[in-house]
N, C-alpha and C positions, 0 to 999 in steps of 0.2 A: 389116672384110675382112681375108682372109689371102692375105697377098701372098706366101706361096709357092705357091699356085695361080693365081695370077693377072697370076706376072711369069714369065715361060719367058726373056728376051732383052732383050737391049741396046733391039730397037723398044719394048717391054714397057711400059721404065724411062722412057724418052721420052713414046709415048704416056698414061703415067700422072703424069709431070711436066705435063706441056699441060694435062689433067683441072684435076689442083690447079691450075695458074696460075689456069684459065678459072671454075674452081668453086672457088673456096680457101675449103676449113674451116679453123674458127676456135684449134681445139686440134689436134694431133694426138699421138698417143701412141706408145712404141715401147718393147716390150723387150727388152732388148740380152740377155740369155741369153736368148731363145726358141729353140730344137732344129729354130726349122724355119726361120729367117731364111739367103737363102739370098743369092751376090753380089749380084742384082738388089734386092731385100728392102733390104743393105747400101746400092746404089748409091740407092737413092731416100731415105734418109733421112739420109744425106749432101747431098743434096738439101734435104732437112726441114733440115736442122741450119744452113746457108746461108742463107735464105730464111726460116726462123722465130726465134722469142723463147723461151728456153731458159727453161722455169722450172719449182719444185725437183721431184725426181721424188717420184711416190705409187707406197711399194712397190716392186714392179719396174719401174716404167714410170716414164722420161722423157716428160718432158711441153711442147708447144712451144706456141706463141702463134701467132698468126697479129701480125704486123704491118708493116701496107703501108709504112712508111718506112725499112724497111730497108733499108741500099741495096743488098743481093745482091738483092733482090727485082723 
């Protein structure tokens, strides 16, 4: 998914978080240096960083693993 196209405002971020909570993917990939990152995509990845467990990066990508037992989840 390209969050730059799908996240236009704070309501979109809240909606995306609600969807991720309802249907959590096992892995989330994020490319911090992507030129298309927006304030909204950074807000979403901030939620991911507090909810998922970081794994070693893969090239340019940060990788996060779903961890149901994490306190912030």
